[in-house]
PyMOL Python script that loads the backbone (N, CA, C, O; Angstrom):
from pymol import cmd

cmd.read_pdbstr("""\
ATOM      1  N   MET A   1      26.119  -4.080 -35.121  1.00  0.00           N
ATOM      2  CA  MET A   1      24.773  -4.095 -34.581  1.00  0.00           C
ATOM      3  C   MET A   1      24.673  -3.022 -33.493  1.00  0.00           C
ATOM      4  O   MET A   1      25.529  -2.926 -32.614  1.00  0.00           O
ATOM      5  N   ARG A   2      23.618  -2.228 -33.572  1.00  0.00           N
ATOM      6  CA  ARG A   2      23.438  -1.134 -32.625  1.00  0.00           C
ATOM      7  C   ARG A   2      22.167  -1.349 -31.819  1.00  0.00           C
ATOM      8  O   ARG A   2      21.286  -2.113 -32.211  1.00  0.00           O
ATOM      9  N   THR A   3      22.090  -0.665 -30.692  1.00  0.00           N
ATOM     10  CA  THR A   3      20.917  -0.756 -29.828  1.00  0.00           C
ATOM     11  C   THR A   3      19.747  -0.005 -30.455  1.00  0.00           C
ATOM     12  O   THR A   3      19.904   1.128 -30.910  1.00  0.00           O
ATOM     13  N   ASP A   4      18.584  -0.633 -30.478  1.00  0.00           N
ATOM     14  CA  ASP A   4      17.362  -0.007 -30.999  1.00  0.00           C
ATOM     15  C   ASP A   4      16.803   0.906 -29.907  1.00  0.00           C
ATOM     16  O   ASP A   4      16.243   0.435 -28.918  1.00  0.00           O
ATOM     17  N   LYS A   5      16.961   2.211 -30.099  1.00  0.00           N
ATOM     18  CA  LYS A   5      16.591   3.181 -29.059  1.00  0.00           C
ATOM     19  C   LYS A   5      15.082   3.249 -28.840  1.00  0.00           C
ATOM     20  O   LYS A   5      14.635   3.440 -27.709  1.00  0.00           O
ATOM     21  N   GLN A   6      14.293   3.098 -29.900  1.00  0.00           N
ATOM     22  CA  GLN A   6      12.840   3.128 -29.742  1.00  0.00           C
ATOM     23  C   GLN A   6      12.359   1.926 -28.940  1.00  0.00           C
ATOM     24  O   GLN A   6      11.496   2.054 -28.072  1.00  0.00           O
ATOM     25  N   LEU A   7      12.915   0.774 -29.233  1.00  0.00           N
ATOM     26  CA  LEU A   7      12.540  -0.433 -28.501  1.00  0.00           C
ATOM     27  C   LEU A   7      13.020  -0.354 -27.049  1.00  0.00           C
ATOM     28  O   LEU A   7      12.346  -0.850 -26.146  1.00  0.00           O
ATOM     29  N   LEU A   8      14.161   0.258 -26.826  1.00  0.00           N
ATOM     30  CA  LEU A   8      14.664   0.444 -25.473  1.00  0.00           C
ATOM     31  C   LEU A   8      13.757   1.386 -24.680  1.00  0.00           C
ATOM     32  O   LEU A   8      13.513   1.155 -23.496  1.00  0.00           O
ATOM     33  N   ALA A   9      13.258   2.442 -25.320  1.00  0.00           N
ATOM     34  CA  ALA A   9      12.325   3.358 -24.663  1.00  0.00           C
ATOM     35  C   ALA A   9      11.018   2.639 -24.322  1.00  0.00           C
ATOM     36  O   ALA A   9      10.436   2.867 -23.262  1.00  0.00           O
ATOM     37  N   LYS A  10      10.567   1.775 -25.221  1.00  0.00           N
ATOM     38  CA  LYS A  10       9.367   0.977 -24.953  1.00  0.00           C
ATOM     39  C   LYS A  10       9.602   0.064 -23.746  1.00  0.00           C
ATOM     40  O   LYS A  10       8.712  -0.105 -22.913  1.00  0.00           O
ATOM     41  N   GLY A  11      10.798  -0.523 -23.651  1.00  0.00           N
ATOM     42  CA  GLY A  11      11.134  -1.373 -22.517  1.00  0.00           C
ATOM     43  C   GLY A  11      11.154  -0.595 -21.208  1.00  0.00           C
ATOM     44  O   GLY A  11      10.722  -1.104 -20.174  1.00  0.00           O
ATOM     45  N   LEU A  12      11.653   0.638 -21.250  1.00  0.00           N
ATOM     46  CA  LEU A  12      11.666   1.456 -20.037  1.00  0.00           C
ATOM     47  C   LEU A  12      10.250   1.819 -19.601  1.00  0.00           C
ATOM     48  O   LEU A  12       9.968   1.891 -18.404  1.00  0.00           O
ATOM     49  N   LYS A  13       9.356   2.049 -20.564  1.00  0.00           N
ATOM     50  CA  LYS A  13       7.959   2.333 -20.237  1.00  0.00           C
ATOM     51  C   LYS A  13       7.324   1.111 -19.578  1.00  0.00           C
ATOM     52  O   LYS A  13       6.608   1.235 -18.585  1.00  0.00           O
ATOM     53  N   TYR A  14       7.591  -0.067 -20.135  1.00  0.00           N
ATOM     54  CA  TYR A  14       7.023  -1.294 -19.568  1.00  0.00           C
ATOM     55  C   TYR A  14       7.609  -1.605 -18.193  1.00  0.00           C
ATOM     56  O   TYR A  14       6.915  -2.156 -17.338  1.00  0.00           O
ATOM     57  N   ILE A  15       8.870  -1.260 -17.970  1.00  0.00           N
ATOM     58  CA  ILE A  15       9.439  -1.523 -16.645  1.00  0.00           C
ATOM     59  C   ILE A  15       8.798  -0.615 -15.604  1.00  0.00           C
ATOM     60  O   ILE A  15       8.693  -0.988 -14.436  1.00  0.00           O
ATOM     61  N   GLY A  16       8.370   0.575 -16.021  1.00  0.00           N
ATOM     62  CA  GLY A  16       7.622   1.442 -15.105  1.00  0.00           C
ATOM     63  C   GLY A  16       6.301   0.814 -14.699  1.00  0.00           C
ATOM     64  O   GLY A  16       5.938   0.830 -13.523  1.00  0.00           O
ATOM     65  N   PHE A  17       5.579   0.258 -15.669  1.00  0.00           N
ATOM     66  CA  PHE A  17       4.335  -0.445 -15.360  1.00  0.00           C
ATOM     67  C   PHE A  17       4.598  -1.644 -14.458  1.00  0.00           C
ATOM     68  O   PHE A  17       3.845  -1.901 -13.519  1.00  0.00           O
ATOM     69  N   THR A  18       5.664  -2.370 -14.747  1.00  0.00           N
ATOM     70  CA  THR A  18       5.986  -3.571 -13.973  1.00  0.00           C
ATOM     71  C   THR A  18       6.280  -3.227 -12.520  1.00  0.00           C
ATOM     72  O   THR A  18       5.780  -3.887 -11.609  1.00  0.00           O
ATOM     73  N   VAL A  19       7.084  -2.203 -12.303  1.00  0.00           N
ATOM     74  CA  VAL A  19       7.424  -1.807 -10.931  1.00  0.00           C
ATOM     75  C   VAL A  19       6.173  -1.333 -10.195  1.00  0.00           C
ATOM     76  O   VAL A  19       5.987  -1.638  -9.017  1.00  0.00           O
ATOM     77  N   GLY A  20       5.322  -0.591 -10.891  1.00  0.00           N
ATOM     78  CA  GLY A  20       4.067  -0.162 -10.273  1.00  0.00           C
ATOM     79  C   GLY A  20       3.212  -1.336  -9.846  1.00  0.00           C
ATOM     80  O   GLY A  20       2.673  -1.349  -8.739  1.00  0.00           O
ATOM     81  N   LEU A  21       3.084  -2.327 -10.723  1.00  0.00           N
ATOM     82  CA  LEU A  21       2.306  -3.520 -10.378  1.00  0.00           C
ATOM     83  C   LEU A  21       2.970  -4.331  -9.266  1.00  0.00           C
ATOM     84  O   LEU A  21       2.286  -4.956  -8.455  1.00  0.00           O
ATOM     85  N   MET A  22       4.306  -4.321  -9.231  1.00  0.00           N
ATOM     86  CA  MET A  22       5.019  -5.070  -8.198  1.00  0.00           C
ATOM     87  C   MET A  22       4.774  -4.479  -6.810  1.00  0.00           C
ATOM     88  O   MET A  22       4.840  -5.202  -5.816  1.00  0.00           O
ATOM     89  N   PHE A  23       4.497  -3.195  -6.729  1.00  0.00           N
ATOM     90  CA  PHE A  23       4.160  -2.592  -5.445  1.00  0.00           C
ATOM     91  C   PHE A  23       2.664  -2.661  -5.158  1.00  0.00           C
ATOM     92  O   PHE A  23       2.264  -2.826  -4.005  1.00  0.00           O
ATOM     93  N   LEU A  24       1.836  -2.535  -6.188  1.00  0.00           N
ATOM     94  CA  LEU A  24       0.390  -2.501  -6.005  1.00  0.00           C
ATOM     95  C   LEU A  24      -0.180  -3.872  -5.639  1.00  0.00           C
ATOM     96  O   LEU A  24      -1.049  -3.960  -4.772  1.00  0.00           O
ATOM     97  N   ALA A  25       0.289  -4.936  -6.280  1.00  0.00           N
ATOM     98  CA  ALA A  25      -0.266  -6.270  -6.052  1.00  0.00           C
ATOM     99  C   ALA A  25      -0.108  -6.736  -4.592  1.00  0.00           C
ATOM    100  O   ALA A  25      -1.099  -7.167  -4.002  1.00  0.00           O
ATOM    101  N   PRO A  26       1.072  -6.671  -3.991  1.00  0.00           N
ATOM    102  CA  PRO A  26       1.182  -7.095  -2.593  1.00  0.00           C
ATOM    103  C   PRO A  26       0.356  -6.231  -1.644  1.00  0.00           C
ATOM    104  O   PRO A  26      -0.158  -6.719  -0.637  1.00  0.00           O
ATOM    105  N   PHE A  27       0.233  -4.938  -1.973  1.00  0.00           N
ATOM    106  CA  PHE A  27      -0.577  -4.050  -1.141  1.00  0.00           C
ATOM    107  C   PHE A  27      -2.042  -4.472  -1.169  1.00  0.00           C
ATOM    108  O   PHE A  27      -2.690  -4.521  -0.123  1.00  0.00           O
ATOM    109  N   VAL A  28      -2.566  -4.774  -2.340  1.00  0.00           N
ATOM    110  CA  VAL A  28      -3.965  -5.196  -2.465  1.00  0.00           C
ATOM    111  C   VAL A  28      -4.182  -6.539  -1.782  1.00  0.00           C
ATOM    112  O   VAL A  28      -5.196  -6.732  -1.113  1.00  0.00           O
ATOM    113  N   ILE A  29      -3.250  -7.464  -1.940  1.00  0.00           N
ATOM    114  CA  ILE A  29      -3.372  -8.773  -1.285  1.00  0.00           C
ATOM    115  C   ILE A  29      -3.317  -8.607   0.235  1.00  0.00           C
ATOM    116  O   ILE A  29      -4.075  -9.258   0.954  1.00  0.00           O
ATOM    117  N   TYR A  30      -2.439  -7.755   0.724  1.00  0.00           N
ATOM    118  CA  TYR A  30      -2.351  -7.495   2.166  1.00  0.00           C
ATOM    119  C   TYR A  30      -3.659  -6.916   2.702  1.00  0.00           C
ATOM    120  O   TYR A  30      -4.136  -7.317   3.763  1.00  0.00           O
ATOM    121  N   GLN A  31      -4.232  -5.970   1.957  1.00  0.00           N
ATOM    122  CA  GLN A  31      -5.497  -5.366   2.381  1.00  0.00           C
ATOM    123  C   GLN A  31      -6.606  -6.405   2.408  1.00  0.00           C
ATOM    124  O   GLN A  31      -7.473  -6.357   3.281  1.00  0.00           O
ATOM    125  N   ALA A  32      -6.596  -7.340   1.473  1.00  0.00           N
ATOM    126  CA  ALA A  32      -7.606  -8.388   1.457  1.00  0.00           C
ATOM    127  C   ALA A  32      -7.470  -9.280   2.695  1.00  0.00           C
ATOM    128  O   ALA A  32      -8.467  -9.583   3.352  1.00  0.00           O
ATOM    129  N   PHE A  33      -6.258  -9.696   3.012  1.00  0.00           N
ATOM    130  CA  PHE A  33      -6.069 -10.569   4.175  1.00  0.00           C
ATOM    131  C   PHE A  33      -6.300  -9.833   5.495  1.00  0.00           C
ATOM    132  O   PHE A  33      -6.667 -10.445   6.498  1.00  0.00           O
ATOM    133  N   LYS A  34      -6.087  -8.534   5.488  1.00  0.00           N
ATOM    134  CA  LYS A  34      -6.318  -7.755   6.700  1.00  0.00           C
ATOM    135  C   LYS A  34      -7.813  -7.629   7.012  1.00  0.00           C
ATOM    136  O   LYS A  34      -8.188  -7.491   8.176  1.00  0.00           O
ATOM    137  N   ASN A  35      -8.660  -7.676   5.998  1.00  0.00           N
ATOM    138  CA  ASN A  35     -10.102  -7.516   6.170  1.00  0.00           C
ATOM    139  C   ASN A  35     -10.846  -8.781   5.743  1.00  0.00           C
ATOM    140  O   ASN A  35     -11.730  -8.732   4.887  1.00  0.00           O
ATOM    141  N   GLN A  36     -10.481  -9.906   6.342  1.00  0.00           N
ATOM    142  CA  GLN A  36     -11.078 -11.179   5.945  1.00  0.00           C
ATOM    143  C   GLN A  36     -12.564 -11.279   6.278  1.00  0.00           C
ATOM    144  O   GLN A  36     -13.279 -12.038   5.623  1.00  0.00           O
ATOM    145  N   GLU A  37     -13.044 -10.552   7.257  1.00  0.00           N
ATOM    146  CA  GLU A  37     -14.447 -10.636   7.622  1.00  0.00           C
ATOM    147  C   GLU A  37     -15.325  -9.731   6.761  1.00  0.00           C
ATOM    148  O   GLU A  37     -16.550  -9.781   6.872  1.00  0.00           O
ATOM    149  N   HIS A  38     -14.725  -8.913   5.913  1.00  0.00           N
ATOM    150  CA  HIS A  38     -15.481  -7.993   5.063  1.00  0.00           C
ATOM    151  C   HIS A  38     -16.112  -8.759   3.891  1.00  0.00           C
ATOM    152  O   HIS A  38     -15.617  -9.806   3.475  1.00  0.00           O
ATOM    153  N   VAL A  39     -17.204  -8.216   3.379  1.00  0.00           N
ATOM    154  CA  VAL A  39     -17.938  -8.865   2.288  1.00  0.00           C
ATOM    155  C   VAL A  39     -17.099  -8.932   1.006  1.00  0.00           C
ATOM    156  O   VAL A  39     -17.208  -9.897   0.250  1.00  0.00           O
ATOM    157  N   ALA A  40     -16.274  -7.930   0.758  1.00  0.00           N
ATOM    158  CA  ALA A  40     -15.502  -7.849  -0.476  1.00  0.00           C
ATOM    159  C   ALA A  40     -14.143  -8.542  -0.370  1.00  0.00           C
ATOM    160  O   ALA A  40     -13.249  -8.259  -1.167  1.00  0.00           O
ATOM    161  N   TYR A  41     -13.973  -9.441   0.594  1.00  0.00           N
ATOM    162  CA  TYR A  41     -12.689 -10.113   0.793  1.00  0.00           C
ATOM    163  C   TYR A  41     -12.268 -10.905  -0.447  1.00  0.00           C
ATOM    164  O   TYR A  41     -11.152 -10.737  -0.939  1.00  0.00           O
ATOM    165  N   ILE A  42     -13.143 -11.755  -0.946  1.00  0.00           N
ATOM    166  CA  ILE A  42     -12.805 -12.619  -2.084  1.00  0.00           C
ATOM    167  C   ILE A  42     -12.545 -11.797  -3.359  1.00  0.00           C
ATOM    168  O   ILE A  42     -11.541 -12.039  -4.028  1.00  0.00           O
ATOM    169  N   PRO A  43     -13.414 -10.833  -3.721  1.00  0.00           N
ATOM    170  CA  PRO A  43     -13.110 -10.059  -4.932  1.00  0.00           C
ATOM    171  C   PRO A  43     -11.799  -9.276  -4.847  1.00  0.00           C
ATOM    172  O   PRO A  43     -11.069  -9.193  -5.835  1.00  0.00           O
ATOM    173  N   VAL A  44     -11.494  -8.707  -3.695  1.00  0.00           N
ATOM    174  CA  VAL A  44     -10.244  -7.951  -3.545  1.00  0.00           C
ATOM    175  C   VAL A  44      -9.045  -8.888  -3.619  1.00  0.00           C
ATOM    176  O   VAL A  44      -8.016  -8.535  -4.194  1.00  0.00           O
ATOM    177  N   LEU A  45      -9.171 -10.072  -3.043  1.00  0.00           N
ATOM    178  CA  LEU A  45      -8.084 -11.054  -3.107  1.00  0.00           C
ATOM    179  C   LEU A  45      -7.860 -11.508  -4.549  1.00  0.00           C
ATOM    180  O   LEU A  45      -6.717 -11.652  -4.985  1.00  0.00           O
ATOM    181  N   ILE A  46      -8.938 -11.731  -5.283  1.00  0.00           N
ATOM    182  CA  ILE A  46      -8.813 -12.144  -6.680  1.00  0.00           C
ATOM    183  C   ILE A  46      -8.151 -11.034  -7.500  1.00  0.00           C
ATOM    184  O   ILE A  46      -7.291 -11.316  -8.334  1.00  0.00           O
ATOM    185  N   ILE A  47      -8.535  -9.793  -7.275  1.00  0.00           N
ATOM    186  CA  ILE A  47      -7.916  -8.669  -7.982  1.00  0.00           C
ATOM    187  C   ILE A  47      -6.429  -8.593  -7.654  1.00  0.00           C
ATOM    188  O   ILE A  47      -5.611  -8.369  -8.547  1.00  0.00           O
ATOM    189  N   GLY A  48      -6.072  -8.774  -6.395  1.00  0.00           N
ATOM    190  CA  GLY A  48      -4.660  -8.748  -6.006  1.00  0.00           C
ATOM    191  C   GLY A  48      -3.856  -9.857  -6.653  1.00  0.00           C
ATOM    192  O   GLY A  48      -2.728  -9.635  -7.092  1.00  0.00           O
ATOM    193  N   LEU A  49      -4.433 -11.057  -6.715  1.00  0.00           N
ATOM    194  CA  LEU A  49      -3.729 -12.170  -7.350  1.00  0.00           C
ATOM    195  C   LEU A  49      -3.583 -11.949  -8.852  1.00  0.00           C
ATOM    196  O   LEU A  49      -2.544 -12.276  -9.426  1.00  0.00           O
ATOM    197  N   LEU A  50      -4.611 -11.399  -9.492  1.00  0.00           N
ATOM    198  CA  LEU A  50      -4.505 -11.088 -10.920  1.00  0.00           C
ATOM    199  C   LEU A  50      -3.444 -10.015 -11.183  1.00  0.00           C
ATOM    200  O   LEU A  50      -2.717 -10.083 -12.173  1.00  0.00           O
ATOM    201  N   LEU A  51      -3.363  -9.027 -10.290  1.00  0.00           N
ATOM    202  CA  LEU A  51      -2.319  -8.009 -10.423  1.00  0.00           C
ATOM    203  C   LEU A  51      -0.929  -8.624 -10.267  1.00  0.00           C
ATOM    204  O   LEU A  51       0.003  -8.239 -10.973  1.00  0.00           O
ATOM    205  N   ALA A  52      -0.787  -9.578  -9.345  1.00  0.00           N
ATOM    206  CA  ALA A  52       0.508 -10.233  -9.143  1.00  0.00           C
ATOM    207  C   ALA A  52       0.897 -11.057 -10.368  1.00  0.00           C
ATOM    208  O   ALA A  52       2.052 -11.027 -10.792  1.00  0.00           O
ATOM    209  N   ILE A  53      -0.047 -11.785 -10.933  1.00  0.00           N
ATOM    210  CA  ILE A  53       0.234 -12.577 -12.136  1.00  0.00           C
ATOM    211  C   ILE A  53       0.581 -11.661 -13.300  1.00  0.00           C
ATOM    212  O   ILE A  53       1.478 -11.962 -14.088  1.00  0.00           O
ATOM    213  N   THR A  54      -0.128 -10.548 -13.408  1.00  0.00           N
ATOM    214  CA  THR A  54       0.159  -9.577 -14.464  1.00  0.00           C
ATOM    215  C   THR A  54       1.556  -8.971 -14.287  1.00  0.00           C
ATOM    216  O   THR A  54       2.261  -8.746 -15.271  1.00  0.00           O
ATOM    217  N   ALA A  55       1.952  -8.708 -13.055  1.00  0.00           N
ATOM    218  CA  ALA A  55       3.293  -8.164 -12.794  1.00  0.00           C
ATOM    219  C   ALA A  55       4.368  -9.146 -13.241  1.00  0.00           C
ATOM    220  O   ALA A  55       5.377  -8.744 -13.821  1.00  0.00           O
ATOM    221  N   ILE A  56       4.156 -10.425 -12.975  1.00  0.00           N
ATOM    222  CA  ILE A  56       5.127 -11.441 -13.400  1.00  0.00           C
ATOM    223  C   ILE A  56       5.197 -11.500 -14.920  1.00  0.00           C
ATOM    224  O   ILE A  56       6.285 -11.558 -15.494  1.00  0.00           O
ATOM    225  N   GLY A  57       4.041 -11.483 -15.568  1.00  0.00           N
ATOM    226  CA  GLY A  57       4.006 -11.510 -17.029  1.00  0.00           C
ATOM    227  C   GLY A  57       4.669 -10.294 -17.645  1.00  0.00           C
ATOM    228  O   GLY A  57       5.435 -10.417 -18.602  1.00  0.00           O
ATOM    229  N   PHE A  58       4.377  -9.108 -17.096  1.00  0.00           N
ATOM    230  CA  PHE A  58       5.013  -7.885 -17.587  1.00  0.00           C
ATOM    231  C   PHE A  58       6.521  -7.946 -17.372  1.00  0.00           C
ATOM    232  O   PHE A  58       7.283  -7.433 -18.192  1.00  0.00           O
ATOM    233  N   GLY A  59       6.958  -8.566 -16.283  1.00  0.00           N
ATOM    234  CA  GLY A  59       8.398  -8.678 -16.030  1.00  0.00           C
ATOM    235  C   GLY A  59       9.098  -9.483 -17.106  1.00  0.00           C
ATOM    236  O   GLY A  59      10.143  -9.075 -17.614  1.00  0.00           O
ATOM    237  N   PHE A  60       8.524 -10.630 -17.456  1.00  0.00           N
ATOM    238  CA  PHE A  60       9.127 -11.450 -18.509  1.00  0.00           C
ATOM    239  C   PHE A  60       9.067 -10.749 -19.861  1.00  0.00           C
ATOM    240  O   PHE A  60      10.021 -10.811 -20.636  1.00  0.00           O
ATOM    241  N   TYR A  61       7.948 -10.080 -20.148  1.00  0.00           N
ATOM    242  CA  TYR A  61       7.810  -9.369 -21.417  1.00  0.00           C
ATOM    243  C   TYR A  61       8.811  -8.211 -21.499  1.00  0.00           C
ATOM    244  O   TYR A  61       9.366  -7.946 -22.565  1.00  0.00           O
ATOM    245  N   THR A  62       9.041  -7.531 -20.388  1.00  0.00           N
ATOM    246  CA  THR A  62       9.993  -6.427 -20.355  1.00  0.00           C
ATOM    247  C   THR A  62      11.410  -6.928 -20.606  1.00  0.00           C
ATOM    248  O   THR A  62      12.174  -6.295 -21.335  1.00  0.00           O
ATOM    249  N   ILE A  63      11.762  -8.052 -20.009  1.00  0.00           N
ATOM    250  CA  ILE A  63      13.092  -8.632 -20.246  1.00  0.00           C
ATOM    251  C   ILE A  63      13.248  -8.989 -21.722  1.00  0.00           C
ATOM    252  O   ILE A  63      14.307  -8.761 -22.307  1.00  0.00           O
ATOM    253  N   LYS A  64      12.198  -9.548 -22.326  1.00  0.00           N
ATOM    254  CA  LYS A  64      12.229  -9.895 -23.752  1.00  0.00           C
ATOM    255  C   LYS A  64      12.442  -8.643 -24.610  1.00  0.00           C
ATOM    256  O   LYS A  64      13.222  -8.671 -25.561  1.00  0.00           O
ATOM    257  N   ILE A  65      11.758  -7.557 -24.279  1.00  0.00           N
ATOM    258  CA  ILE A  65      11.911  -6.309 -25.041  1.00  0.00           C
ATOM    259  C   ILE A  65      13.329  -5.771 -24.906  1.00  0.00           C
ATOM    260  O   ILE A  65      13.915  -5.328 -25.894  1.00  0.00           O
ATOM    261  N   PHE A  66      13.890  -5.802 -23.696  1.00  0.00           N
ATOM    262  CA  PHE A  66      15.265  -5.329 -23.507  1.00  0.00           C
ATOM    263  C   PHE A  66      16.261  -6.180 -24.291  1.00  0.00           C
ATOM    264  O   PHE A  66      17.196  -5.645 -24.886  1.00  0.00           O
ATOM    265  N   MET A  67      16.074  -7.476 -24.298  1.00  0.00           N
ATOM    266  CA  MET A  67      16.983  -8.359 -25.040  1.00  0.00           C
ATOM    267  C   MET A  67      16.909  -8.078 -26.542  1.00  0.00           C
ATOM    268  O   MET A  67      17.932  -8.058 -27.226  1.00  0.00           O
ATOM    269  N   GLU A  68      15.681  -7.858 -27.052  1.00  0.00           N
ATOM    270  CA  GLU A  68      15.543  -7.545 -28.472  1.00  0.00           C
ATOM    271  C   GLU A  68      16.151  -6.177 -28.796  1.00  0.00           C
ATOM    272  O   GLU A  68      16.720  -5.992 -29.872  1.00  0.00           O
ATOM    273  N   ALA A  69      16.035  -5.224 -27.877  1.00  0.00           N
ATOM    274  CA  ALA A  69      16.590  -3.895 -28.118  1.00  0.00           C
ATOM    275  C   ALA A  69      18.121  -3.926 -28.135  1.00  0.00           C
ATOM    276  O   ALA A  69      18.753  -3.249 -28.945  1.00  0.00           O
ATOM    277  N   ILE A  70      18.697  -4.705 -27.250  1.00  0.00           N
ATOM    278  CA  ILE A  70      20.162  -4.726 -27.140  1.00  0.00           C
ATOM    279  C   ILE A  70      20.796  -5.650 -28.179  1.00  0.00           C
ATOM    280  O   ILE A  70      21.759  -5.264 -28.843  1.00  0.00           O
ATOM    281  N   PHE A  71      20.268  -6.860 -28.323  1.00  0.00           N
ATOM    282  CA  PHE A  71      20.904  -7.860 -29.176  1.00  0.00           C
ATOM    283  C   PHE A  71      20.235  -8.030 -30.532  1.00  0.00           C
ATOM    284  O   PHE A  71      20.804  -8.684 -31.406  1.00  0.00           O
ATOM    285  N   GLY A  72      19.059  -7.472 -30.740  1.00  0.00           N
ATOM    286  CA  GLY A  72      18.348  -7.641 -31.996  1.00  0.00           C
ATOM    287  C   GLY A  72      17.499  -8.903 -31.966  1.00  0.00           C
ATOM    288  O   GLY A  72      17.633  -9.742 -31.075  1.00  0.00           O
ATOM    289  N   LYS A  73      16.622  -9.021 -32.960  1.00  0.00           N
ATOM    290  CA  LYS A  73      15.759 -10.200 -33.019  1.00  0.00           C
ATOM    291  C   LYS A  73      16.557 -11.418 -33.442  1.00  0.00           C
ATOM    292  O   LYS A  73      17.498 -11.322 -34.230  1.00  0.00           O
ATOM    293  N   LYS A  74      16.170 -12.555 -32.912  1.00  0.00           N
ATOM    294  CA  LYS A  74      16.838 -13.797 -33.240  1.00  0.00           C
ATOM    295  C   LYS A  74      16.347 -14.275 -34.618  1.00  0.00           C
ATOM    296  O   LYS A  74      15.143 -14.440 -34.814  1.00  0.00           O
ATOM    297  N   PRO A  75      17.246 -14.495 -35.554  1.00  0.00           N
ATOM    298  CA  PRO A  75      16.809 -14.931 -36.889  1.00  0.00           C
ATOM    299  C   PRO A  75      16.258 -16.361 -36.842  1.00  0.00           C
ATOM    300  O   PRO A  75      16.776 -17.225 -36.135  1.00  0.00           O
ATOM    301  N   LYS A  76      15.198 -16.577 -37.613  1.00  0.00           N
ATOM    302  CA  LYS A  76      14.614 -17.919 -37.680  1.00  0.00           C
ATOM    303  C   LYS A  76      15.438 -18.774 -38.638  1.00  0.00           C
ATOM    304  O   LYS A  76      15.845 -18.320 -39.707  1.00  0.00           O
ATOM    305  N   SER A  77      15.673 -20.016 -38.233  1.00  0.00           N
ATOM    306  CA  SER A  77      16.488 -20.923 -39.060  1.00  0.00           C
ATOM    307  C   SER A  77      15.645 -21.678 -40.044  1.00  0.00           C
ATOM    308  O   SER A  77      16.168 -22.482 -40.816  1.00  0.00           O
TER     309      SER A  77
END
""", "prot")
cmd.dss("prot")
cmd.show_as("cartoon", "prot")
cmd.util.cbc("prot")
cmd.orient("prot")
């Protein structure tokens, strides 16, 4: 069994997105809490929380892609 290089490249692309979201989400949430008296506080906070949830989801999906690239797909019984 060999490593699927195309799937591994896809995983590296997704890890780039994940790392970007991991830095962007806390920054947006921090900016929302820093400007609590501003009118756009709630929408910015919601966007930051959605970015954080998306980062977590991308993280799990990226791990799944790496596992499939290295070990292959799990056969169904």
